[in-house]
C-alpha positions as CSV (number, residue, x, y, z in Angstrom):
1,M,-0.1,-40.4,4.8
2,K,2.2,-38.3,2.8
3,D,6.0,-38.4,2.1
4,G,6.1,-41.7,4.0
5,Y,4.9,-40.3,7.4
6,Y,1.6,-40.4,9.2
7,Y,0.4,-37.0,10.4
8,Y,-1.9,-36.0,13.3
9,A,-5.3,-34.6,12.2
10,R,-5.8,-30.9,13.1
11,D,-9.6,-30.6,12.6
12,S,-12.4,-32.2,10.6
13,Q,-14.6,-30.7,8.0
14,D,-16.3,-31.6,4.7
15,K,-16.6,-35.1,6.2
16,K,-12.8,-35.4,6.0
17,Y,-9.9,-35.3,8.5
18,H,-7.3,-32.7,7.7
19,L,-3.6,-33.1,8.3
20,S,-1.6,-31.0,10.8
21,K,2.1,-30.4,10.4
22,F,3.0,-32.8,13.3
23,K,4.4,-36.2,12.3
24,V,3.3,-39.2,14.3
25,G,6.1,-40.7,16.3
26,I,8.3,-37.7,15.8
27,D,6.5,-34.5,16.8
28,Q,4.5,-33.7,19.9
29,P,1.0,-32.6,18.7
30,L,0.8,-29.5,20.8
31,G,-2.4,-27.4,20.6
32,L,-4.4,-29.9,18.6
33,Q,-8.0,-30.7,19.4
34,K,-8.9,-34.0,20.9
35,N,-11.9,-36.2,20.1
36,L,-12.4,-34.7,16.7
37,K,-15.8,-35.2,15.1
38,V,-16.4,-35.1,11.5
39,K,-18.6,-32.2,10.4
40,L,-19.6,-30.4,7.3
41,K,-18.0,-26.9,7.3
42,E,-20.4,-24.5,5.8
43,R,-19.2,-21.4,4.1
44,N,-20.8,-18.1,5.0
45,D,-19.5,-16.3,2.0
46,S,-22.7,-15.3,0.1
47,N,-20.6,-14.4,-2.9
48,H,-19.6,-18.1,-3.3
49,G,-22.9,-19.8,-2.4
50,N,-22.9,-22.8,-0.1
51,N,-19.4,-24.1,-0.8
52,I,-20.6,-26.9,-3.1
53,K,-17.7,-29.3,-3.8
54,N,-16.4,-30.3,-7.2
55,T,-18.0,-27.3,-8.8
56,S,-16.3,-26.6,-12.1
57,L,-14.0,-23.6,-12.5
58,N,-16.3,-22.0,-15.1
59,E,-19.3,-22.2,-12.8
60,K,-17.3,-20.6,-10.0
61,L,-16.1,-17.8,-12.3
62,N,-19.7,-17.2,-13.7
63,K,-21.0,-17.0,-10.1
64,I,-18.4,-14.3,-9.3
65,A,-18.8,-12.4,-12.5
66,S,-22.4,-11.7,-11.7
67,T,-21.7,-9.7,-8.5
68,T,-18.2,-8.2,-8.9
69,N,-16.2,-5.5,-10.6
70,Y,-12.8,-7.2,-10.1
71,T,-12.0,-10.9,-10.4
72,L,-8.8,-11.9,-8.6
73,K,-7.3,-15.2,-9.8
74,V,-5.3,-16.9,-7.1
75,V,-2.4,-19.1,-8.1
76,L,-0.6,-21.1,-5.4
77,C,3.0,-22.0,-5.9
78,Q,5.4,-24.1,-3.8
79,F,9.1,-24.8,-4.3
80,D,11.1,-27.8,-5.4
81,S,12.4,-29.9,-2.5
82,S,12.2,-26.9,-0.3
83,V,9.0,-25.4,1.0
84,Y,5.5,-26.8,0.3
85,G,2.2,-25.3,0.8
86,D,0.6,-26.0,4.2
87,A,-1.7,-28.9,3.9
88,A,-4.0,-27.5,6.5
89,Y,-5.1,-24.6,4.4
90,T,-8.0,-25.0,2.0
91,A,-8.8,-23.1,-1.2
92,S,-11.8,-21.7,0.7
93,D,-9.4,-20.3,3.3
94,F,-7.6,-18.2,0.6
95,E,-10.8,-17.2,-1.1
96,N,-12.5,-16.2,2.2
97,M,-9.5,-14.1,3.2
98,L,-9.5,-12.2,-0.1
99,S,-13.2,-11.9,-0.7
100,G,-15.3,-13.6,2.0
101,S,-18.3,-11.7,3.2
102,N,-18.2,-13.0,6.8
103,Y,-14.5,-12.8,7.5
104,F,-14.7,-11.4,11.0
105,G,-13.8,-12.3,14.6
106,N,-12.2,-15.7,14.3
107,N,-14.9,-17.0,11.9
108,G,-13.1,-18.4,8.9
109,S,-9.6,-17.9,10.1
110,P,-7.7,-21.2,9.7
111,N,-5.5,-20.3,12.7
112,D,-8.4,-19.1,14.8
113,E,-7.0,-15.5,15.0
114,D,-9.0,-12.3,15.2
115,I,-9.8,-11.0,11.8
116,Y,-11.7,-7.8,10.8
117,G,-12.9,-8.4,7.2
118,S,-11.7,-9.7,3.9
119,M,-9.8,-7.7,1.3
120,D,-13.1,-7.3,-0.6
121,Y,-14.7,-5.9,2.5
122,Y,-11.7,-3.5,3.1
123,Y,-12.0,-2.1,-0.5
124,S,-15.7,-1.9,-0.3
125,R,-15.2,0.4,2.7
126,M,-12.4,2.5,1.2
127,S,-14.2,2.9,-2.1
128,N,-17.7,3.6,-0.8
129,N,-18.7,0.3,-2.4
130,M,-17.3,1.3,-5.8
131,V,-14.7,-1.5,-5.8
132,R,-15.6,-5.1,-5.1
133,I,-13.2,-8.0,-5.3
134,N,-14.0,-11.7,-5.7
135,A,-11.2,-14.2,-5.5
136,V,-11.1,-17.7,-7.0
137,V,-8.3,-20.3,-6.5
138,M,-7.2,-21.4,-10.0
139,N,-5.3,-24.5,-8.9
140,D,-7.0,-27.8,-9.0
141,T,-8.5,-28.9,-5.7
142,E,-9.1,-32.2,-4.0
143,N,-12.0,-31.8,-1.5
144,D,-11.2,-28.1,-1.3
145,F,-7.5,-28.7,-0.7
146,P,-5.5,-27.0,-3.4
147,V,-3.0,-28.8,-5.5
148,W,0.0,-26.4,-5.3
149,L,2.0,-25.7,-8.4
150,T,5.6,-26.7,-7.9
151,L,8.3,-24.3,-9.3
152,P,11.5,-25.9,-10.6
153,H,13.9,-24.3,-8.1
154,Y,14.6,-23.7,-4.4
155,K,13.0,-20.8,-2.6
156,L,16.3,-19.3,-1.7
157,E,17.3,-19.3,-5.4
158,Y,14.3,-17.1,-6.2
159,Q,15.0,-14.9,-3.2
160,N,18.6,-14.2,-4.2
161,G,17.6,-13.5,-7.8
162,T,19.2,-16.6,-9.4
163,Y,15.9,-17.4,-11.0
164,D,12.9,-15.2,-11.8
165,F,9.9,-16.1,-9.7
166,Y,7.3,-14.6,-12.1
167,A,8.8,-16.2,-15.2
168,D,8.7,-19.7,-13.7
169,A,5.3,-19.2,-12.1
170,V,3.8,-18.1,-15.4
171,A,5.4,-21.0,-17.2
172,V,4.3,-23.6,-14.7
173,A,0.8,-22.2,-14.6
174,A,0.6,-22.4,-18.4
175,D,1.9,-26.0,-18.4
176,S,-0.8,-26.9,-15.9
177,G,-3.5,-25.4,-18.1
178,I,-4.3,-22.6,-15.7
179,D,-5.7,-19.5,-17.3
180,I,-3.8,-16.4,-15.9
181,S,-5.0,-14.0,-18.6
182,T,-5.8,-10.6,-17.2
183,N,-7.5,-7.3,-18.2
184,S,-8.6,-4.1,-16.6
185,T,-10.9,-5.9,-14.2
186,T,-9.2,-9.3,-13.9
187,K,-6.1,-9.6,-11.8
188,V,-3.8,-12.4,-10.6
189,V,-2.1,-13.0,-7.3
190,F,0.7,-15.5,-7.1
191,I,0.9,-16.8,-3.5
192,Y,4.1,-18.7,-2.7
193,A,4.4,-21.3,0.1
194,G,5.7,-20.6,3.5
195,N,6.8,-17.4,5.3
196,Q,7.5,-14.1,3.7
197,Y,11.0,-13.7,2.2
198,T,12.8,-10.5,1.2
199,G,15.0,-9.8,-1.8
200,S,13.5,-11.0,-5.1
201,L,10.6,-12.6,-3.2
202,N,9.4,-9.4,-1.5
203,P,5.7,-8.8,-2.0
204,Q,5.5,-6.9,-5.3
205,A,3.0,-5.8,-7.8
206,E,3.5,-5.5,-11.6
207,S,0.8,-3.2,-12.8
208,V,1.7,-3.7,-16.4
209,N,0.8,-7.4,-16.1
210,N,-2.1,-6.9,-13.6
211,W,-0.5,-9.3,-11.0
212,Y,1.2,-9.3,-7.7
213,R,2.9,-11.8,-5.4
214,M,2.6,-12.5,-1.7
215,S,3.5,-15.2,0.8
216,E,1.2,-17.9,2.2
217,K,2.2,-17.0,5.8
218,Y,3.4,-14.0,7.8
219,A,4.8,-13.6,11.2
220,G,4.8,-9.8,11.5
221,K,7.6,-7.4,11.2
222,G,10.5,-8.1,13.6
223,E,13.7,-9.9,14.1
224,N,14.0,-13.3,12.4
225,N,10.4,-13.0,11.1
226,Y,11.6,-13.0,7.4
227,D,13.7,-15.3,5.3
228,T,13.3,-18.4,7.4
229,E,11.2,-21.6,7.4
230,D,12.1,-22.2,11.0
231,P,9.8,-19.4,12.0
232,P,8.9,-17.9,15.4
233,S,5.8,-19.1,17.2
234,N,3.6,-16.3,15.8
235,L,3.9,-17.5,12.2
236,T,0.3,-17.9,10.9
237,F,-1.8,-17.8,7.8
238,S,-1.3,-14.5,6.0
239,H,-3.7,-11.7,6.8
240,I,-5.1,-9.2,4.3
241,G,-2.9,-6.1,4.9
242,T,-0.1,-6.8,2.4
243,H,-2.6,-8.2,-0.1
244,C,-4.5,-4.9,0.1
245,H,-1.3,-2.9,-0.3
246,E,-0.2,-4.8,-3.4
247,F,-3.7,-4.8,-4.9
248,G,-3.6,-1.0,-4.3
249,H,-0.7,-0.8,-6.8
250,L,-2.9,-2.6,-9.4
251,L,-5.4,0.2,-8.8
252,G,-2.8,2.8,-9.5
253,F,-1.7,3.8,-5.9
254,E,2.0,4.4,-5.2
255,D,4.1,3.6,-2.3
256,V,4.3,6.4,0.2
257,Y,6.8,5.1,2.7
258,K,9.9,6.4,0.9
259,N,11.9,9.6,1.4
260,P,11.6,12.5,1.7
261,F,8.1,12.2,3.2
262,H,6.5,9.4,5.3
263,T,3.0,8.2,6.1
264,Y,4.2,5.3,8.2
265,N,1.4,3.3,9.8
266,W,-1.2,5.9,9.0
267,C,-1.8,4.8,5.4
268,L,-2.2,1.4,3.7
269,M,0.3,2.5,1.0
270,G,2.9,3.5,3.7
271,T,3.5,0.8,6.3
272,G,-0.1,0.7,7.5
273,N,-0.6,-2.6,5.8
274,K,1.1,-4.2,8.9
275,N,-1.3,-2.8,11.5
276,D,-2.6,-5.5,13.8
277,K,-0.3,-8.1,12.2
278,C,-1.7,-7.2,8.8
279,A,-5.3,-8.2,9.9
280,R,-6.5,-4.6,10.2
281,P,-4.7,-2.4,7.7
282,A,-4.8,1.3,7.8
283,P,-7.3,3.2,5.6
284,I,-5.9,4.7,2.4
285,N,-4.9,8.3,2.5
286,P,-7.7,10.7,1.3
287,F,-5.7,12.0,-1.7
288,F,-5.6,8.6,-3.3
289,R,-9.2,7.9,-2.5
290,A,-10.5,11.3,-3.8
291,N,-8.3,11.0,-6.9
292,A,-10.0,7.6,-7.6
293,N,-13.3,9.4,-7.4
294,W,-14.4,7.3,-4.4
295,F,-15.7,10.4,-2.6
296,L,-15.7,14.2,-3.2
297,T,-13.6,16.5,-1.2
298,K,-15.2,19.7,0.3
299,S,-14.1,23.2,-0.4
300,I,-13.3,25.5,2.5
301,P,-15.7,28.5,3.0
302,V,-13.9,31.8,3.5
303,P,-14.2,32.9,6.2
304,N,-15.6,30.3,8.6
305,T,-16.1,30.4,12.3
306,G,-15.6,26.6,12.5
307,L,-16.3,23.7,10.3
308,T,-17.8,20.4,11.5
309,L,-16.3,17.2,10.3
310,T,-18.3,14.0,10.7
311,Y,-16.5,10.6,10.9
312,S,-17.3,8.1,8.1
313,E,-15.0,5.4,6.9
314,T,-16.8,4.9,3.6
315,N,-17.7,8.6,2.7
316,P,-15.6,10.8,5.0
317,D,-15.7,14.6,5.4
318,V,-12.4,15.8,3.8
319,Y,-11.6,19.4,3.3
320,K,-9.1,20.2,0.6
321,T,-6.9,23.3,0.3
322,D,-3.7,24.1,-1.4
323,S,-0.5,26.1,-1.3
324,N,1.8,27.0,-4.1
325,Y,3.4,23.5,-4.2
326,F,1.2,21.2,-2.1
327,N,-2.4,20.2,-1.6
328,F,-3.6,19.6,1.9
329,Y,-6.3,17.2,2.9
330,I,-7.9,17.5,6.4
331,E,-10.1,14.6,7.6
332,Y,-11.6,13.3,10.9
333,R,-10.7,9.8,12.0
334,R,-12.0,7.8,14.9
335,Y,-10.6,4.5,16.2
336,L,-13.3,2.4,14.6
337,S,-13.4,-0.3,11.9
338,F,-10.0,-0.4,10.1
339,S,-8.9,2.8,11.7
340,E,-9.0,1.0,15.0
341,G,-5.6,-0.5,14.1
342,L,-4.0,2.9,13.8
343,P,-1.3,4.0,16.2
344,G,-2.6,5.4,19.4
345,K,-5.7,3.2,19.7
346,G,-7.0,3.0,23.3
347,D,-5.6,6.5,24.2
348,G,-8.5,8.5,22.9
349,P,-11.5,8.5,20.5
350,G,-9.6,10.0,17.5
351,G,-8.8,13.4,16.0
352,L,-8.0,15.4,12.9
353,F,-5.5,14.0,10.3
354,I,-3.7,16.5,8.0
355,W,-2.1,15.2,4.9
356,K,0.3,17.2,2.6
357,V,0.7,16.1,-1.1
358,K,3.3,17.5,-3.5
359,K,1.4,18.6,-6.6
360,D,3.9,17.3,-9.1
361,N,4.9,14.2,-7.2
362,F,2.2,12.0,-5.7
363,R,4.8,9.8,-3.9
364,Q,5.6,12.9,-1.8
365,I,2.7,12.5,0.6
366,D,3.3,13.5,4.2
367,F,1.3,12.8,7.4
368,I,1.6,16.0,9.5
369,E,2.5,14.9,13.0
370,A,0.8,17.0,15.7
371,D,3.9,16.9,17.9
372,G,6.3,17.4,15.1
373,D,8.1,14.1,15.8
374,T,8.4,12.1,12.5
375,H,10.3,9.1,14.0
376,Y,8.7,5.8,13.1
377,T,8.8,4.6,16.7
378,A,7.1,7.8,18.0
379,Q,3.7,7.2,16.4
380,G,0.8,7.4,18.7
381,Y,-2.1,9.5,20.0
382,N,0.5,12.4,20.2
383,S,0.6,12.4,16.4
384,I,-3.0,13.6,15.7
385,F,-4.9,16.8,16.6
386,P,-5.5,17.6,19.4
387,G,-4.3,14.3,20.7
388,S,-2.4,13.7,23.9
389,E,-0.4,16.9,23.5
390,N,-3.7,18.9,23.3
391,I,-2.5,20.8,20.2
392,R,-5.4,22.9,19.0
393,N,-3.7,25.1,16.4
394,V,-1.3,24.5,13.5
395,N,0.0,26.8,10.9
396,D,3.3,27.8,9.3
397,F,4.6,29.3,12.5
398,T,3.7,26.8,15.1
399,T,6.8,25.1,16.4
400,N,5.4,21.6,16.0
401,S,4.4,22.1,12.3
402,N,5.9,21.1,9.0
403,L,3.1,22.6,7.1
404,K,5.6,24.8,5.2
405,D,6.3,24.0,1.6
406,F,9.6,22.1,1.9
407,I,11.0,21.8,-1.6
408,Y,13.3,18.8,-1.8
409,K,16.0,17.8,-4.3
410,F,17.9,14.6,-4.6
411,S,21.7,14.3,-4.7
412,V,23.4,11.0,-5.6
413,I,26.0,12.0,-3.0
414,S,23.9,13.1,-0.1
415,G,20.4,11.9,-0.9
416,W,17.4,14.1,-0.3
417,Y,18.0,17.6,0.9
418,V,15.8,20.7,1.4
419,D,16.4,23.2,-1.4
420,A,13.9,25.9,-0.4
421,I,11.2,26.5,2.1
422,Y,8.0,28.6,1.6
423,N,5.0,29.4,3.7
424,S,2.1,27.2,2.8
425,K,-0.4,29.8,4.2
426,V,-2.6,26.9,5.5
427,F,-3.9,27.0,9.0
428,V,-6.1,24.8,11.2
429,H,-7.1,26.6,14.4
430,N,-9.5,26.1,17.3
431,I,-9.6,22.3,16.9
432,G,-12.3,21.0,19.1
433,D,-12.7,17.8,21.1
434,P,-13.2,14.6,19.2
435,A,-16.6,13.0,19.6
436,D,-19.2,12.0,17.0
437,T,-18.0,15.1,15.2
438,I,-15.0,17.5,15.5
439,T,-14.8,21.2,14.7
440,A,-12.0,23.4,13.5
441,I,-11.4,26.7,11.7
442,I,-9.6,25.9,8.5
443,G,-8.1,28.5,6.2
444,C,-5.9,28.7,3.2
445,G,-4.0,30.8,0.8
446,N,-3.7,34.5,1.6
447,N,-7.1,34.6,3.4
448,W,-6.9,35.1,7.1
449,F,-9.6,35.1,9.8
450,G,-10.0,34.2,13.4
451,T,-7.8,34.6,16.5
452,L,-4.1,34.2,15.9
453,P,-3.0,31.5,18.3
454,N,0.7,32.3,18.1
455,D,3.2,34.7,16.6
456,I,2.6,35.0,12.8
457,T,4.5,36.6,10.0
458,W,2.8,37.7,6.8
459,A,5.3,37.9,4.0
460,G,5.7,37.6,0.3
461,N,2.3,38.2,-1.2
462,D,-0.8,40.2,-0.6
463,I,-2.9,39.2,2.4
464,T,-6.6,39.3,2.6
465,I,-8.5,39.9,5.9
466,A,-11.4,37.6,4.9
467,G,-13.0,37.7,8.3
468,D,-12.2,39.3,11.7
469,V,-8.6,38.7,12.6
470,T,-7.7,39.2,16.3
471,V,-4.1,39.5,17.5
472,P,-4.4,38.5,21.2
473,E,-2.3,39.9,24.1
474,N,1.3,38.7,24.0
475,I,1.0,37.7,20.3
476,I,3.0,39.5,17.6
477,L,1.8,39.9,14.1
478,T,4.7,40.8,11.9
479,I,4.1,42.0,8.3
480,T,7.1,42.2,6.1
481,D,8.0,45.0,3.7
482,N,5.9,45.7,0.6
483,V,3.0,43.5,1.7
484,T,-0.5,44.8,1.0
485,V,-3.2,43.8,3.4
486,N,-6.6,43.8,1.8
487,F,-9.9,43.9,3.7
488,E,-13.1,42.3,2.7
489,P,-16.2,44.6,3.5
490,G,-17.1,44.6,7.1
491,T,-14.0,42.9,8.4
492,N,-11.8,43.9,11.3
493,L,-8.1,43.6,12.2
494,I,-8.1,43.8,16.0
495,I,-4.7,44.4,17.7
496,N,-4.7,43.4,21.3
497,G,-1.1,42.3,21.1
498,T,1.7,43.8,19.0
499,L,1.7,44.8,15.3
500,N,5.2,44.7,13.9
501,T,5.4,46.4,10.5
502,Q,7.5,48.8,8.4
503,N,6.5,49.4,4.8
504,V,3.0,48.0,4.6
505,T,-0.2,49.0,2.9
506,F,-3.6,48.3,4.5
507,S,-6.2,48.5,1.7
508,G,-9.6,49.0,3.2
509,A,-13.2,48.3,2.2
510,E,-16.6,49.5,3.2
511,G,-17.1,48.8,6.9
512,A,-13.5,47.6,7.4
513,N,-11.7,48.5,10.6
514,I,-8.2,48.4,12.1
515,I,-8.6,48.5,15.9
516,F,-5.7,49.0,18.2
517,N,-6.6,48.0,21.7
518,S,-3.0,47.9,23.0
519,N,-0.2,50.4,23.0
520,V,1.0,51.1,19.4
521,N,4.6,52.1,18.7
522,L,5.1,52.7,15.0
523,A,8.8,53.0,14.3
524,N,10.5,53.2,10.9
525,G,8.9,52.6,7.5
526,T,5.6,53.6,6.1
527,K,2.2,52.3,7.1
528,N,-0.3,53.2,4.4
529,I,-4.0,52.8,5.2
530,S,-6.1,53.3,2.1
531,N,-9.4,53.2,0.5
532,G,-12.1,53.8,3.0
533,S,-10.6,52.1,6.1
534,T,-11.5,53.0,9.6
535,I,-8.5,52.9,12.0
536,I,-9.3,53.1,15.7
537,F,-6.7,53.7,18.5
538,N,-8.1,52.6,21.8
539,D,-4.7,52.9,23.5
540,N,-1.8,55.3,23.2
541,C,-0.1,55.5,19.9
542,T,3.4,56.8,19.1
543,I,4.6,57.5,15.6
544,A,8.3,57.6,16.1
545,S,11.8,57.2,14.6
546,S,11.0,58.4,11.0
547,A,7.9,56.3,10.8
548,S,5.0,57.4,8.6
549,L,1.3,56.7,9.2
550,I,-0.5,57.6,6.0
551,I,-4.3,57.5,6.0
552,D,-5.6,57.7,2.4
553,S,-8.8,59.1,1.0
554,N,-12.3,58.5,2.4
555,S,-11.0,56.9,5.6
556,T,-11.8,57.5,9.2
557,V,-9.4,57.8,12.2
558,E,-10.7,57.5,15.7
559,F,-8.4,58.5,18.6
560,N,-9.7,57.2,21.9
561,A,-6.3,57.6,23.5
562,T,-3.6,60.2,23.2
563,T,-1.3,59.9,20.2
564,N,2.2,61.3,19.9
565,V,3.9,62.1,16.6
566,V,7.6,61.9,17.6
567,D,10.0,62.5,14.7
568,G,7.5,60.8,12.4
569,T,4.8,61.8,10.0
570,F,1.0,61.5,10.4
571,Q,-0.7,62.1,7.0
572,V,-4.4,62.1,6.2
573,G,-5.9,62.2,2.8
574,D,-8.9,63.5,0.9
575,S,-12.2,63.3,2.6
576,T,-10.7,61.6,5.6
577,I,-12.2,62.4,9.0
578,V,-10.0,62.4,12.2
579,Q,-12.2,62.1,15.3
580,F,-11.0,62.6,18.9
581,A,-12.8,61.2,22.0
582,D,-13.6,63.5,24.9
583,N,-10.4,65.1,26.4
584,I,-8.2,63.2,23.9
585,G,-5.7,64.8,21.7
586,L,-2.8,64.6,19.3
587,S,0.7,65.8,20.3
588,V,2.8,66.6,17.2
589,N,6.6,66.8,17.5
590,G,7.0,65.6,13.9
591,Q,4.9,66.4,10.9
592,L,1.1,66.5,10.4
593,L,0.1,66.5,6.7
594,A,-3.5,66.8,5.5
595,N,-5.4,67.1,2.2
596,N,-9.1,68.0,2.4
597,S,-9.3,66.4,5.8
598,T,-11.4,67.2,8.8
599,F,-10.3,67.0,12.4
600,T,-13.1,67.0,14.9
601,G,-14.3,66.0,18.4
602,N,-16.9,66.6,21.0
603,D,-15.7,67.5,24.5
604,N,-12.3,69.3,24.8
605,P,-10.5,67.5,22.0
606,W,-7.1,69.0,21.3
607,I,-4.1,69.1,18.9
608,V,-0.8,70.5,20.1
609,F,2.1,71.3,17.7
610,N,5.3,71.3,19.7
611,S,7.6,71.6,16.7
612,Y,7.8,73.9,13.7
613,F,4.7,73.6,11.6
614,E,4.5,74.4,7.9
615,A,1.5,74.0,5.7
616,G,2.4,73.6,2.1
617,D,0.3,74.0,-1.0
618,D,-1.1,70.5,-0.6
619,F,-2.2,71.1,3.0
620,H,-6.0,71.6,3.2
621,A,-7.6,70.9,6.6
622,K,-10.7,71.7,8.6
623,F,-10.8,71.9,12.4
624,S,-14.2,71.8,13.9
625,N,-16.4,71.1,17.0
626,D,-14.7,72.7,20.0
627,L,-11.3,71.6,18.9
628,I,-8.5,73.3,20.8
629,L,-5.3,73.8,18.8
630,M,-2.0,75.1,20.1
631,F,0.8,76.0,17.8
632,N,3.7,76.2,20.3
633,D,6.4,76.7,17.7
634,S,6.7,78.8,14.6
635,T,4.0,78.3,12.0
636,T,4.1,79.0,8.2
637,L,1.3,78.8,5.7
638,S,2.7,78.7,2.2
639,N,1.1,79.6,-1.1
640,G,-1.9,77.3,-1.6
641,A,-2.3,76.2,1.9
642,E,-5.8,76.2,3.4
643,L,-6.7,76.1,7.0
644,E,-10.3,76.4,8.1
645,F,-11.3,76.7,11.7
646,L,-15.0,75.9,12.0
647,D,-17.5,76.8,14.7
648,N,-16.3,77.0,18.3
649,T,-12.6,76.1,17.6
650,S,-9.9,77.7,19.7
651,P,-6.6,78.0,17.9
652,G,-3.6,79.6,19.6
653,F,-0.5,80.6,17.6
654,Y,2.3,81.0,20.2
655,G,5.3,81.2,17.9
656,K,6.2,83.3,14.9
657,T,3.4,82.8,12.4
658,K,3.7,83.6,8.7
659,F,0.6,83.5,6.4
660,K,2.3,83.9,3.0
661,N,0.7,85.2,-0.1
662,G,-1.8,82.7,-1.6
663,A,-2.4,81.0,1.8
664,T,-5.9,80.9,3.1
665,C,-6.9,80.8,6.7
666,N,-10.6,81.1,7.7
667,F,-11.9,81.4,11.2
668,S,-15.6,80.7,11.4
669,T,-18.3,81.8,13.8
670,N,-17.6,81.8,17.5
671,S,-13.9,81.0,17.1
672,T,-11.4,82.2,19.7
673,V,-8.0,83.0,18.2
674,V,-4.8,84.1,19.9
675,F,-1.8,85.3,17.9
676,W,1.6,86.1,19.3
677,D,4.1,88.1,17.2
678,T,2.3,87.7,13.9
679,T,0.7,91.1,12.9
680,K,3.1,92.1,10.2
681,F,2.5,89.0,8.1
682,F,-1.3,89.3,7.6
683,A,-0.9,91.7,4.6
684,E,0.4,88.9,2.4
685,S,-2.4,86.4,3.0
686,V,-6.1,85.9,2.8
687,T,-7.4,85.7,6.3
688,T,-11.1,86.0,7.3
689,F,-12.8,86.0,10.7
690,G,-16.3,84.9,11.1
691,C,-19.1,86.6,13.1
692,S,-18.6,86.6,16.8
693,S,-15.0,85.5,16.6
694,I,-12.7,86.7,19.3
695,V,-9.2,87.6,18.0
696,E,-6.4,88.6,20.3
697,F,-2.9,89.8,19.1
698,K,-0.2,89.7,21.7
699,E,3.5,90.6,21.6
């Protein structure tokens, strides 16, 4: 009997009958067992031994201290003439929830609900067994039932801030002789009676004091589930989720559910503490875990043809990369253990998670939604990669991505707003199917490799071709002005789609190639290909509209399809070789410039000059190997110009040709040369004809 009423018994344990909340003669005892038999309830928590009664507090603390890193002191508080602690819950119930070793299924749940592990078990998983928690109820107990401390005011008076909950809880604990001292490994939780309230009774941690508060019961998030002691039918013993969240603050983790970024139910420190009615909270985001040295992130090899990520809740594969303003963490999650409570469970096995962390503000942690929808209610299997939307690629230019560096500022008038946007230069491509492992090509910074899955723009800084880059059909690679594209040795830029550039420099390396397999139309601006590159045209190329294609020293150009220089400039540098495939040629209506360059081919290659051609003092070229040359307009060789026609070449000069003083033109063995209207100019130049050359002069 208590408060003048008899109560129905709810169960029996410890050779005692325990009271339910139903009053005899007033309440109908719905849902209670019948024919109760008294039994001894054994505890399965190995951290606490065999639940020996009347053990002194010091003995309990000593038992915990031998096997734990963190001691969590539990202080239970009820309210004056308002809300009392539920007489059905034992001290063991609270201790098991927070640090029991066998808190699974409905074993140990005072309301017979499904549970998935204690808070200690949760943190042992998150920390790779580096954090262990053992809880002990500090209140006096009577046969394992706690004697709740009674605070001097009503619950609503604490909720509305009239009185300070912590101040009164600390004072009452001290008056009761309860030791609530703390240190770096000793924390306190104040659990207040009844349902969770908002306002000044919101669950809250105070790291400076090493304590937090939480409610005895919880009904889940929803209408009328807070701020009432006439609760909905789903009000039950509180599960571990919010305890884990608030204890996370005591470990140094920040809230990540506030603007401008959100992690929602994907992270414990977002709103993931509420997953499965707080019984199966979300794992902690990998940045917090790695920053706590609970596991080591992996660096990204450059290039890679695909990385394999293996699922592990305790020691996950997490690849870290960064942009100018953010760090990115890529991990593989499956719907197992605590991840089973994540949004989208039941729709697929799992997938890649991508997290974005502001370097100078750890509260700005964003969960990258695969479908780009960041609404709280839209979370599901569509939010992860590849997920229900089958999204296999993400970069700065995919329409579903917010990988870009969004730089936010805060205004007291309008709140958070986007102040600037930069490319992150992070990409995750070719995401495989989730199974025991998952694969993906992951790249970062200015290093690019792999097949571009969508239109891409390279801008701002230098770009490195770190591995073969392929631009597929119907894909546009745009390179903005003044960007330099650097090649690692042996790498290829393969254009099967469209290259859209103006003033760009391609800086080659040994064995590096630029391969055009589709029609190339170079219009406007300068394309500078330098330092030993090989550029291969496997389809027609047009250099038009004042464009310049400049091939610098020690490079090779291969024309496997006809190229037209229309109102543009084609320039080749020192020791560069221009090769023509069989029956392939170069039609010049603009300018051809060469310096110590060689033009060559095998079977009927040709170069046709359809516009005025002038070779200045920096024009030095060799034409060899059966090359056919046709100068269809006037030709002038100025002082210092050098043209050398090697074996078996066949040049024809069909316009007015001037070989000025100081110009050199050599025709080697077996050349066939035809001149029209040029005889009077030979006296000014140095012109030689090799043995067996055939020279014709026609008017």
